[in-house]
N, C-alpha and C positions, 0 to 999 in steps of 0.2 A: 426365172430365166434359164434359158436353153443351154446345156452344156455345148461349147463349139465342137464341131462333127470331128476333127483332128484328134481332140484330147478323147471323144467317145472310142474312136478306132483304137488309140493307145490303150485305151481302158480295157476292151476286148482282148487285144493282142497279149497285155499284160495278166488278165484275169486267165487267160489260156495259158499263162506260163512259157511264152514263146517269145524269143529273140525275132528281130526284124527279119532276118534271113530265112528262119521256118515259117515265119506269116507269110512271106512273099513266096514261098515256095509251095505252100498250099493252095494259098489262093489264085496265084498267077498274075499278082499285082506287080508293078515294076519296083524295084527297092528305092530307086529315086523318088519315085511318085509319092509310095508310102512316107518316106523321109519328110518329102515338103508338106504332107498332108497333116501329120503329126506335129510338126512345128509352126502348122498356122500359115506358113507361104502359100498354099494353094488348096483350093475346095476340090474335093472329091467329084469326079463325074460320075453318072449313073453306071459306068460299065465298074468302077471300082466297088461302090455300094453292092451292086449285084452279087458279086465277085465273094464279097464277104458275107452276105445274106444267104449265099448259095452254099458256101463253105461252113458256114456256123449259124443255121437258121434260127437256134435260140435267141440269138443278139439282134434279128432284125428289127423288132418294134424298138428296142432301144435306141439303137441307132438312128432311127429315122424320127422317133417320137418322144424320147426320154422316158416313156411307159414302159414298165416291166411286166404288168398284169394287164395284157392286151388280150382277147379274145379273138383269135384269126378267124377270118370268114373266108370262103371261095365264091366268087359273083356265080359262077356257072353251076356250082350245086346250090346256090340260094334260088337262082332263077328255077332250076329243076323241082325243088321243094315247092315254091310259089305253083307249080303247075299241078302238082298232087291234088289240091281241092277241086281245080275246075274238072280233072280227071274222074274224080270219085263223083262229081253232080253229073258227069255227061253219062254215065252209067245206069 
């Protein structure tokens, strides 16, 4: 069973040793919004998740998937890597 997203966000904040004010100061999230999310009264919009993941990228996979051992990939890099064998054959 997946952990509710508000609980995950609170877990991240507490793991960082931050109170709500410090967390909103660093992420730019509105404090009332953070409180509503952490208390399960509202779901976070994409902008909230992006702000947290941008500020604390080490928690991005956990927030979205519950996974902590995820290999991150970049689709543009993968596409370029896929082109290399074709370029080598063309020479």
